[in-house]
C-alpha positions in Angstrom: -26.3 -54.5 -46.9 -25.5 -53.1 -43.4 -28.6 -53.1 -41.1 -29.6 -49.7 -39.7 -31.2 -50.1 -36.2 -34.2 -48.3 -35.1 -36.1 -49.0 -31.9 -39.6 -50.0 -30.8 -41.3 -47.4 -28.7 -41.2 -49.8 -25.7 -37.4 -49.5 -25.7 -37.6 -45.8 -25.1 -40.3 -46.2 -22.4 -38.5 -48.9 -20.4 -35.0 -47.4 -21.0 -35.9 -43.8 -19.9 -37.9 -45.0 -16.9 -34.9 -47.0 -15.7 -32.5 -44.1 -16.3 -34.8 -42.0 -14.1 -34.7 -44.7 -11.4 -30.9 -44.7 -11.7 -30.8 -40.9 -11.2 -33.1 -41.1 -8.2 -31.0 -43.9 -6.6 -27.8 -41.9 -7.2 -29.4 -38.7 -5.7 -30.4 -40.5 -2.5 -27.3 -42.7 -2.1 -24.7 -40.2 -3.3 -23.0 -42.9 -5.4 -23.4 -44.9 -8.6 -22.9 -48.3 -7.2 -26.6 -49.0 -6.4 -27.6 -47.2 -9.5 -25.6 -49.6 -11.6 -28.4 -52.2 -11.7 -31.1 -49.9 -13.2 -28.4 -48.5 -15.6 -27.6 -52.0 -16.9 -31.3 -52.9 -17.2 -31.9 -49.6 -19.2 -29.1 -50.6 -21.5 -30.6 -54.1 -22.0 -34.0 -52.8 -22.8 -32.7 -50.2 -25.3 -30.8 -53.1 -27.0 -33.6 -55.6 -26.7 -36.2 -53.4 -28.5 -33.9 -52.7 -31.5 -35.7 -52.7 -34.8 -33.2 -53.0 -37.7 -34.2 -52.1 -41.2 -34.3 -55.1 -43.6 -34.0 -55.5 -47.4 -37.2 -57.3 -48.3 -36.8 -59.9 -51.1 -38.9 -59.2 -54.2 -40.4 -61.8 -56.5 -43.5 -63.9 -57.1 -44.5 -66.4 -54.4 -41.8 -65.8 -51.9 -42.5 -66.5 -48.2 -40.2 -64.6 -45.9 -39.5 -65.3 -42.2 -41.8 -63.5 -39.8 -39.2 -63.5 -37.1 -35.5 -63.6 -36.2 -34.3 -66.8 -34.6 -33.4 -70.5 -35.2 -35.6 -72.8 -37.3 -36.2 -75.6 -34.8 -38.8 -77.7 -36.6 -40.2 -78.4 -40.0 -43.3 -80.6 -39.8 -45.8 -81.9 -42.2 -49.2 -81.6 -40.5 -52.2 -83.6 -41.7 -55.4 -81.6 -41.9 -58.9 -82.6 -43.2 -57.9 -81.1 -46.6 -54.5 -82.7 -46.8 -50.9 -82.0 -45.8 -49.6 -78.6 -44.6 -46.1 -77.4 -43.8 -45.4 -75.9 -40.4 -42.1 -74.2 -39.7 -41.2 -73.2 -36.1 -38.8 -70.4 -35.3 -37.4 -70.0 -31.7 -36.5 -66.5 -30.5 -34.1 -66.2 -27.6 -33.7 -63.0 -25.6 -30.8 -62.2 -27.8 -32.9 -62.1 -31.0 -34.7 -59.1 -32.5 -38.3 -59.5 -31.4 -40.1 -57.4 -34.0 -42.3 -59.6 -36.1 -43.1 -59.2 -39.8 -45.6 -60.5 -42.3 -44.3 -63.4 -44.4 -46.4 -62.5 -47.5 -48.4 -59.6 -48.9 -52.1 -59.8 -48.9 -55.3 -59.2 -46.8 -55.6 -60.3 -43.2 -58.5 -62.8 -43.3 -58.4 -63.5 -39.6 -56.7 -62.4 -36.4 -57.4 -64.5 -33.4 -55.8 -64.0 -29.9 -55.8 -66.8 -27.3 -54.9 -66.6 -23.7 -52.8 -69.4 -22.3 -49.8 -70.7 -20.4 -46.1 -69.7 -20.6 -44.4 -73.0 -21.3 -40.9 -73.0 -22.7 -41.2 -72.1 -26.4 -39.1 -75.2 -27.3 -41.8 -77.4 -25.7 -44.0 -78.9 -28.5 -47.1 -78.3 -26.2 -46.4 -74.5 -26.3 -48.0 -74.3 -29.8 -51.4 -75.3 -28.4 -51.3 -74.3 -24.7 -49.4 -71.0 -24.6 -50.6 -67.4 -25.1 -50.7 -66.9 -28.8 -52.0 -64.8 -31.7 -52.9 -66.3 -35.0 -52.9 -64.2 -38.2 -54.1 -65.5 -41.5 -53.1 -63.7 -44.7 -54.7 -64.3 -48.1 -52.4 -63.3 -51.0 -53.8 -61.6 -54.1 -53.7 -64.9 -56.1 -55.6 -66.9 -53.5 -52.9 -68.6 -51.4 -53.3 -68.5 -47.7 -50.4 -68.3 -45.2 -51.0 -68.4 -41.5 -48.5 -67.5 -38.8 -48.7 -67.7 -35.0 -47.0 -65.5 -32.4 -46.5 -67.8 -29.4 -45.4 -66.5 -26.0 -42.5 -68.3 -24.3 -41.3 -68.9 -20.8 -40.4 -65.3 -20.2 -42.8 -63.6 -22.6 -45.8 -62.0 -21.0 -47.2 -59.9 -23.8 -48.0 -60.3 -27.5 -48.3 -57.2 -29.6 -50.2 -57.2 -32.9 -51.0 -53.9 -34.6 -53.5 -54.9 -37.3 -57.0 -56.3 -37.6 -58.9 -58.5 -40.0 -59.5 -56.8 -43.3 -56.3 -54.8 -43.2 -53.8 -54.9 -46.1 -50.3 -56.0 -45.3 -47.1 -56.1 -47.4 -44.4 -58.7 -47.4 -41.9 -58.0 -44.6 -44.0 -55.3 -43.0 -43.7 -54.8 -39.3 -46.8 -56.1 -37.5 -45.9 -56.4 -33.8 -43.6 -58.2 -31.4 -43.4 -60.6 -28.5 -41.9 -59.8 -25.1 -39.3 -61.4 -24.2 -38.5 -64.9 -25.4 -40.8 -66.7 -27.8 -41.7 -68.7 -30.9 -43.3 -68.0 -34.2 -44.9 -70.7 -36.4 -45.6 -70.4 -40.1 -48.2 -72.5 -41.7 -48.1 -72.8 -45.5 -49.4 -75.1 -48.3 -47.6 -78.4 -48.6 -46.7 -77.6 -52.3 -44.5 -74.7 -51.2 -40.9 -75.3 -52.1 -38.7 -74.9 -49.0 -35.5 -72.7 -49.2 -34.4 -73.5 -45.6 -33.6 -76.5 -43.4 -33.9 -77.3 -39.7 -31.2 -75.6 -37.7 -30.9 -72.5 -40.0 -30.7 -69.0 -38.5 -33.3 -66.8 -40.1 -34.0 -63.0 -40.1 -37.4 -61.5 -40.1 -38.4 -60.0 -43.4 -35.1 -60.9 -45.0 -34.7 -64.7 -45.1 -36.8 -66.6 -47.7 -38.4 -69.6 -46.1 -40.2 -71.0 -49.2 -41.4 -70.3 -52.7 -44.9 -70.9 -54.0 -45.0 -72.0 -57.6 -47.5 -70.4 -60.0 -50.4 -72.8 -59.6 -54.2 -72.4 -59.5 -55.7 -71.1 -56.3 -58.0 -74.1 -56.0 -55.1 -76.0 -54.5 -54.4 -73.3 -51.9 -55.2 -73.5 -48.1 -58.9 -73.6 -47.3 -60.6 -72.0 -44.3 -61.2 -75.5 -42.9 -57.4 -76.1 -42.9 -56.7 -72.9 -41.0 -59.4 -73.7 -38.5 -58.0 -77.2 -37.8 -54.5 -75.8 -37.1 -55.5 -72.9 -34.9 
Protein backbone atom coordinates (compact mmCIF):
# COMPACT_ATOMS: atom_id res chain seq x y z
CA UNK A 1 0.00 0.00 0.00
CA UNK A 2 1.32 3.44 -0.95
CA UNK A 3 2.09 5.67 2.01
CA UNK A 4 0.29 9.01 2.19
CA UNK A 5 2.45 11.61 3.92
CA UNK A 6 1.11 14.08 6.43
CA UNK A 7 3.27 16.37 8.52
CA UNK A 8 3.95 17.05 12.16
CA UNK A 9 2.98 20.59 13.21
CA UNK A 10 6.65 21.39 13.86
CA UNK A 11 7.33 21.03 10.14
CA UNK A 12 4.94 23.86 9.32
CA UNK A 13 6.35 26.03 12.11
CA UNK A 14 10.01 25.61 11.12
CA UNK A 15 9.28 25.64 7.40
CA UNK A 16 7.11 28.77 7.38
CA UNK A 17 9.49 30.63 9.69
CA UNK A 18 12.40 29.94 7.35
CA UNK A 19 10.36 30.91 4.29
CA UNK A 20 9.68 34.25 5.98
CA UNK A 21 13.41 34.64 6.69
CA UNK A 22 14.15 33.88 3.02
CA UNK A 23 11.63 36.55 1.98
CA UNK A 24 13.17 39.14 4.29
CA UNK A 25 16.68 38.35 3.04
CA UNK A 26 15.50 38.65 -0.56
CA UNK A 27 13.81 41.98 0.20
CA UNK A 28 16.96 43.54 1.68
CA UNK A 29 19.51 42.02 -0.74
CA UNK A 30 17.47 42.22 -3.93
CA UNK A 31 18.48 38.71 -4.96
CA UNK A 32 17.83 35.07 -4.13
CA UNK A 33 21.43 33.95 -3.65
CA UNK A 34 21.60 34.70 0.09
CA UNK A 35 18.01 33.54 0.52
CA UNK A 36 18.93 30.11 -0.82
CA UNK A 37 20.17 28.84 2.57
CA UNK A 38 16.92 29.49 4.51
CA UNK A 39 14.96 28.12 1.51
CA UNK A 40 16.94 24.86 1.59
CA UNK A 41 16.54 24.64 5.35
CA UNK A 42 12.78 25.20 4.99
CA UNK A 43 12.59 22.36 2.47
CA UNK A 44 14.58 20.10 4.81
CA UNK A 45 12.30 20.74 7.79
CA UNK A 46 9.16 20.24 5.72
CA UNK A 47 10.59 16.89 4.60
CA UNK A 48 12.03 15.87 7.98
CA UNK A 49 8.72 16.24 9.84
CA UNK A 50 6.77 14.12 7.37
CA UNK A 51 4.27 11.77 8.99
CA UNK A 52 3.21 8.99 6.59
CA UNK A 53 0.05 6.99 7.18
CA UNK A 54 0.73 3.35 7.97
CA UNK A 55 -1.30 0.15 7.69
CA UNK A 56 -1.21 -1.25 11.26
CA UNK A 57 -0.99 -5.09 11.44
CA UNK A 58 -3.94 -6.75 13.16
CA UNK A 59 -3.83 -9.93 15.24
CA UNK A 60 -3.32 -11.26 18.74
CA UNK A 61 -0.01 -10.61 20.50
CA UNK A 62 1.72 -8.60 17.77
CA UNK A 63 4.41 -6.11 18.78
CA UNK A 64 5.08 -3.53 16.08
CA UNK A 65 8.05 -1.22 15.71
CA UNK A 66 7.69 2.10 17.55
CA UNK A 67 10.02 3.84 15.08
CA UNK A 68 11.48 3.89 11.58
CA UNK A 69 15.14 2.98 11.29
CA UNK A 70 17.67 0.17 11.44
CA UNK A 71 17.58 -2.59 14.03
CA UNK A 72 21.09 -2.30 15.44
CA UNK A 73 20.92 -4.67 18.42
CA UNK A 74 18.92 -7.54 19.87
CA UNK A 75 20.03 -8.32 23.41
CA UNK A 76 18.90 -10.62 26.17
CA UNK A 77 19.09 -8.63 29.40
CA UNK A 78 19.09 -10.36 32.78
CA UNK A 79 16.80 -8.86 35.39
CA UNK A 80 15.91 -9.95 38.94
CA UNK A 81 12.86 -11.70 37.48
CA UNK A 82 14.64 -13.39 34.60
CA UNK A 83 15.56 -12.72 31.01
CA UNK A 84 14.17 -9.87 28.90
CA UNK A 85 14.53 -9.03 25.20
CA UNK A 86 15.77 -5.56 24.28
CA UNK A 87 15.66 -4.38 20.67
CA UNK A 88 17.41 -1.14 19.66
CA UNK A 89 16.37 0.89 16.62
CA UNK A 90 18.66 3.64 15.29
CA UNK A 91 17.05 6.61 13.53
CA UNK A 92 19.21 8.70 11.20
CA UNK A 93 18.19 12.19 10.09
CA UNK A 94 16.78 10.57 6.94
CA UNK A 95 14.21 8.47 8.81
CA UNK A 96 10.67 9.42 9.78
CA UNK A 97 10.92 10.56 13.41
CA UNK A 98 7.30 10.16 14.48
CA UNK A 99 7.07 7.44 17.17
CA UNK A 100 4.21 4.98 17.70
CA UNK A 101 3.10 2.56 20.41
CA UNK A 102 4.20 -1.06 19.84
CA UNK A 103 1.08 -2.55 21.47
CA UNK A 104 -2.41 -1.57 22.59
CA UNK A 105 -3.09 -1.14 26.27
CA UNK A 106 -2.87 1.26 29.21
CA UNK A 107 0.16 3.39 29.99
CA UNK A 108 1.29 2.23 33.41
CA UNK A 109 4.20 4.63 33.61
CA UNK A 110 5.78 7.53 31.75
CA UNK A 111 9.16 8.66 33.02
CA UNK A 112 11.32 11.42 31.50
CA UNK A 113 15.04 11.64 32.30
CA UNK A 114 17.40 14.50 31.45
CA UNK A 115 20.80 13.48 30.22
CA UNK A 116 23.64 13.74 27.74
CA UNK A 117 23.54 13.66 23.93
CA UNK A 118 25.95 10.86 23.08
CA UNK A 119 25.85 9.25 19.65
CA UNK A 120 22.77 6.98 19.61
CA UNK A 121 24.96 4.09 18.38
CA UNK A 122 27.02 4.33 21.58
CA UNK A 123 25.83 1.62 24.05
CA UNK A 124 26.13 4.15 26.91
CA UNK A 125 23.42 6.31 25.31
CA UNK A 126 20.72 3.94 26.63
CA UNK A 127 21.59 4.94 30.20
CA UNK A 128 23.19 8.40 29.97
CA UNK A 129 21.26 10.27 27.26
CA UNK A 130 18.08 12.28 27.54
CA UNK A 131 15.26 9.74 27.35
CA UNK A 132 11.62 9.00 27.96
CA UNK A 133 10.41 5.60 29.20
CA UNK A 134 6.86 4.47 28.48
CA UNK A 135 5.41 1.26 29.93
CA UNK A 136 2.28 -0.21 28.34
CA UNK A 137 0.24 -3.00 29.92
CA UNK A 138 -1.86 -4.94 27.44
CA UNK A 139 -5.41 -6.06 28.19
CA UNK A 140 -4.21 -9.60 28.89
CA UNK A 141 -1.52 -8.56 31.35
CA UNK A 142 1.67 -8.45 29.28
CA UNK A 143 3.88 -5.39 29.72
CA UNK A 144 5.95 -3.85 26.94
CA UNK A 145 8.26 -0.92 27.61
CA UNK A 146 9.88 1.38 25.09
CA UNK A 147 12.38 4.22 25.43
CA UNK A 148 12.76 7.30 23.27
CA UNK A 149 16.49 8.10 23.50
CA UNK A 150 17.94 11.38 22.23
CA UNK A 151 20.97 11.14 19.96
CA UNK A 152 23.95 13.30 19.07
CA UNK A 153 21.86 15.91 17.24
CA UNK A 154 18.57 15.44 19.07
CA UNK A 155 17.69 18.15 21.55
CA UNK A 156 14.08 17.44 22.37
CA UNK A 157 11.86 14.42 23.04
CA UNK A 158 8.12 14.84 22.52
CA UNK A 159 5.62 12.48 24.22
CA UNK A 160 1.95 13.37 24.06
CA UNK A 161 0.40 11.03 26.64
CA UNK A 162 0.44 10.47 30.40
CA UNK A 163 0.20 7.50 32.75
CA UNK A 164 -3.32 6.08 32.80
CA UNK A 165 -4.08 6.92 29.15
CA UNK A 166 -5.28 4.26 26.74
CA UNK A 167 -3.19 3.76 23.58
CA UNK A 168 -3.72 1.62 20.50
CA UNK A 169 -1.18 -0.43 18.58
CA UNK A 170 0.62 1.80 16.07
CA UNK A 171 -0.87 5.01 17.46
CA UNK A 172 1.25 8.15 17.11
CA UNK A 173 2.61 9.14 20.53
CA UNK A 174 5.34 11.72 19.82
CA UNK A 175 8.72 12.15 18.16
CA UNK A 176 12.41 12.83 18.73
CA UNK A 177 14.33 15.70 17.11
CA UNK A 178 16.67 15.11 15.10
CA UNK A 179 18.62 11.83 15.19
CA UNK A 180 17.92 9.24 17.82
CA UNK A 181 17.28 5.74 19.07
CA UNK A 182 14.29 3.83 20.38
CA UNK A 183 14.60 0.70 22.54
CA UNK A 184 11.82 -1.84 22.96
CA UNK A 185 11.75 -4.08 26.05
CA UNK A 186 9.61 -7.19 25.85
CA UNK A 187 9.21 -10.54 27.62
CA UNK A 188 11.86 -13.14 26.81
CA UNK A 189 9.16 -15.55 25.62
CA UNK A 190 8.18 -13.21 22.76
CA UNK A 191 8.80 -14.81 19.37
CA UNK A 192 10.96 -12.52 17.22
CA UNK A 193 9.97 -11.77 13.63
CA UNK A 194 13.04 -9.64 12.82
CA UNK A 195 16.83 -9.90 12.94
CA UNK A 196 19.70 -7.52 13.56
CA UNK A 197 20.31 -5.26 10.57
CA UNK A 198 16.69 -5.19 9.40
CA UNK A 199 15.13 -1.90 8.30
CA UNK A 200 11.84 -1.35 10.17
CA UNK A 201 8.91 1.03 9.86
CA UNK A 202 7.06 2.48 12.82
CA UNK A 203 3.60 1.02 13.27
CA UNK A 204 3.98 -1.31 10.27
CA UNK A 205 6.84 -3.74 10.90
CA UNK A 206 6.08 -6.64 13.25
CA UNK A 207 8.99 -7.03 15.68
CA UNK A 208 7.66 -10.01 17.64
CA UNK A 209 4.65 -12.07 18.56
CA UNK A 210 3.53 -12.98 22.08
CA UNK A 211 1.95 -16.45 22.25
CA UNK A 212 -1.24 -16.98 24.23
CA UNK A 213 0.12 -17.76 27.68
CA UNK A 214 -0.88 -16.85 31.20
CA UNK A 215 -0.26 -13.33 32.47
CA UNK A 216 1.72 -14.72 35.44
CA UNK A 217 4.76 -15.08 33.15
CA UNK A 218 4.58 -11.51 31.88
CA UNK A 219 6.84 -8.58 32.86
CA UNK A 220 6.64 -7.49 36.46
CA UNK A 221 6.98 -3.96 37.75
CA UNK A 222 10.33 -4.96 39.26
CA UNK A 223 11.69 -5.88 35.84
CA UNK A 224 10.68 -2.58 34.31
CA UNK A 225 12.25 -0.68 37.22
CA UNK A 226 15.53 -2.52 36.80
CA UNK A 227 15.74 -1.66 33.10
CA UNK A 228 14.84 2.03 33.35
